[in-house]
N, C-alpha and C positions, 0 to 999 in steps of 0.2 A: 753240208756242202755235198754236191753231186758232181760226178765226173763221168764223161763219156769220151771214148777215144775215136778220133778220125771220122767225122768232124768232132772236135773237142768242145765240150760245153761245160762251163762251170757256173753253178748257181749258188749265190750266198744270199743272206737275208737283206743285203743292201743293194746288190746289183747283179746283172746277168751279162755275160759276154760269151761270144762264140769265136773259137779260133780253129783254123785248119792248118796251122803251121807246125804243130808239135803233137807227138803221141805220148809224151812223157807227162806224168801227173803234175798239175800246176803247183800243188803244195810243195813239191821239192824243187821247183825251178823259179818261182816268182816270189819275191819278197813283198811285204806290205807296200813299200815304196814303189815297186814296179807295178803292183796291182792298182795303185792310185792313178797311174798313167792311163788306165782303161776307163776311168770315170769321165763321163762327158760333162760339159758345162751344165750349170743349173738350168732347169726347165727344158732339158733336151731329152728326147726319147731315142734318137738314133743318130749316131755319129761314128763314122769310120768302122762300121760293122759291130758297134757296141749297142746293145739294147739296155737302157737304164730303166729299171722297173722296181720301185719300192712299193708300188700299189698293185702289182700283178702277181698272182700266185705262181710259183715256179712251174707247176704243171702246165700252165698255159703256154710256156715257151716251147713245149714239145709238139706244137702244131706242125703241119706239113711245110709251112713256110716259116722257118725259125726267125727270120729277120723281116718284120713287116715294114712296109714303106711308111714314110711320114704322111702320105696322102691317106692311107688307111686309118691312121690315128686321128687325123683331122676330120675325116668323114664320120668316124664313130663318135667323136665329141660333139659334132654338130647335130647328129641324129638323135641324141638323147640328152636330156637335162639332168646333169649329175646331182645326186642328193648329197648335201653338204651340211656339216654342223659347224657353227661359228662359236669360238671360245674367245672371250675378251678378258684380258688380264690388266691389272693396274700397274702402270709404270713406276709409281712411287714405291710400291711394294717390291717390284723387281729390283729396284735400286737399293732397298734397305733390308730385305729378307734374303735368306739363303735361296739360291735358284731352285733347289729341289723342293723347298716348301711352297714356292709360288706355283711350280709345275703341278704339285700335288693338289693345290686348290683348284686348278683348272680341270684336273682329272675328276675331282669330286663333283664339280658342277656339270661336267660332261656326262658322267655316268648317271647322275641324278636326273638330268633332262631327258636322257634316253629312257631310263626306267619309268619315269613319271608318264611318258607318252609311248609306252611299249606296245600299245594296241593301235596306235596311229598308223595308217597305211605307209607313210613316208618312213617312219621309224622301222616298221616291219621290213620294208625294202632295204633300208640302210643296213640292217642287221641280218639279212637273209644269208643262207649258206653260200650263195654265189657271190655275195658282195662283202662278206665279213673280212676278207683279206685285202679289200681295196677300198676301205672307208676313206672319205674325204673330209678333212677338218681344215678350217682356216683359223689360225690363232693371231689375234690382233691385240692392240694395246690402247688404253686411254691413260690420261695423265693421273687421275686419282678418283676418289670416291664420288665427287660431284659429277664428273663426266660419266661414270658408269651408271649412276642413278638417272641422269638425263637420258642416256641410251635406253635404259630399261623402260622409262616412261614413253619414249618414242616407239619402242617395240610393242608395248601394251596398247598404245593408241592404234597401231597398225594390225593388231590381232596376232602378233608373232609370239608364239609360246616360247618361254625361256625360263631358266633357273638363275636366280641371283644367289650365289653361295655366300653364306655368312658363317665364318669360322667361329666355332664355339669351343670353350666357354668365353673366349675373348670378345665375342660379338662384333667381329670385324668383317665388313663387306669386302670380299677379296676378288670376286670375278663373276662372270656371267657366261652362260652357255645356252644356245638355242637348242630346241629339239631339231632333229634332221629335217631339212626342207629342200625342195628343188632350188638350186642356186638362183635361178632367174626370179624366184618369188621373194627372196630375202636380200640379195646382194646390194640392192640400193640403200638399205639401212646402214650398211657398213662401209660404203665406198669412200668416206672421208677419214676412216681410221687407218692407222699405220699398222703394217705387219709387225708382229712382236719379234724383236731381234735380241 
């Protein structure tokens, strides 16, 4: 956690906010309940002087303009096609396995897909020092094994590189992860799937 006095800046691993109201350390004056009041609604980058940033390194908040406008964010998003990795989990396993075990399966598939394509230009960009702290992943779900196999066949037919993770020694197909791709080139394959919740 970092603190600056007047203007006051607090940076945590979950969010960033800027205050000019107080010169006392936040740690001694704000409880976790009070801090939660500074969190903006989901999918928001700027609300009432709060910059929400889980995908932006803390050092980038020290720019000359500490509170960028929403128009700047929109222009930046439109000018570049974000590189994203898709991870697809099985809902039947989410409902029957411990959550940590299912998340671990997704991590295995994700790392395997990245490592298997480590020399691919999109993967190199995705893992580059300037992007390593702002990776984009989309975690989706399908009903079960049949649906994940159908998705895999659809991806193969479209030339989309991915990893089907099969947990050993049980030999259970648990999830799928693509290698990193520009979002515009792969999003159509996943548009009918639900976000994993």
